ZAKEPA-173647 format. One line per field, with one value per residue (C-alpha): residue number from 1; residue in three letters; x, y, z. Coordinates in steps of 0.5 Angstrom, whole numbers, plus 500, padded with zeros to 3 digits. Last residue first. Layout:
% ZAKEPA-173647
k	(NUM	...)
r	(ALA	...)
xx	(X	...)
yy	(Y	...)
zz	(Z	...)
***
This chain:
% ZAKEPA-173647
k	(85	84	83	82	81	80	79	78	77	76	75	74	73	72	71	70	69	68	67	66	65	64	63	62	61	60	59	58	57	56	55	54	53	52	51	50	49	48	47	46	45	44	43	42	41	40	39	38	37	36	35	34	33	32	31	30	29	28	27	26	25	24	23	22	21	20	19	18	17	16	15	14	13	12	11	10	9	8	7	6	5	4	3	2	1)
r	(ARG	LEU	ASP	SER	PRO	ALA	LYS	LYS	GLY	LEU	THR	GLU	GLU	ILE	LYS	SER	LEU	ILE	GLN	GLU	LYS	LYS	ILE	PHE	ILE	LYS	ASN	LYS	TYR	VAL	PRO	LYS	ILE	ASN	LEU	PHE	VAL	THR	ASN	ASN	LYS	ILE	THR	ILE	ASP	LYS	LEU	PRO	ILE	GLN	ILE	GLY	ILE	THR	GLU	SER	ILE	ILE	ASN	ARG	ILE	SER	GLU	LYS	LYS	VAL	GLU	GLU	SER	HIS	LEU	LEU	HIS	SER	PHE	ARG	LEU	LEU	LEU	ASP	LYS	ILE	GLU	ILE	MET)
xx	(711	708	701	697	701	701	697	692	698	705	709	704	702	709	710	703	706	713	709	705	710	715	716	715	721	725	723	724	731	732	729	734	731	726	721	714	710	703	698	697	704	710	717	723	729	732	731	737	735	739	737	737	730	726	730	732	725	723	728	727	719	721	725	720	715	719	721	714	712	718	714	708	711	714	708	704	710	710	703	704	710	705	701	693	688)
yy	(384	381	379	374	368	364	357	359	360	359	363	367	369	371	375	379	380	382	388	390	390	394	400	395	391	398	400	393	393	399	396	391	384	379	378	376	373	372	366	365	365	364	366	369	370	363	363	368	374	376	383	385	388	385	379	378	379	373	369	369	368	362	359	360	357	351	351	351	345	341	342	339	334	331	332	327	322	322	320	314	312	312	307	308	303)
zz	(662	655	654	650	651	645	645	639	634	637	631	628	636	638	631	633	641	638	634	639	644	640	645	650	648	648	655	658	655	660	665	666	665	669	663	665	659	660	659	666	667	663	665	661	665	666	658	658	654	647	645	638	638	633	632	639	641	637	638	646	645	641	646	651	648	646	653	655	650	653	660	658	654	660	664	659	659	667	666	661	666	672	669	667	669)
***
């Protein structure tokens, strides 16, 4: 029988990996565009990154979308998000 602490450890690892993904995405956008985005404004759902930022910044990011996505894929590998919105 699986103990509760083992299940909680599995879920804590999943949550931690989401934070690592967000931090990596934030660093890549910062290097590419020069914009610092708070972690609370980055959401990952269904393999898509959603940014809750001003439209002016979104336009700058979307201009270099392909470059950002390729760097994200290099950094995170197979589990990298495939779209940016």
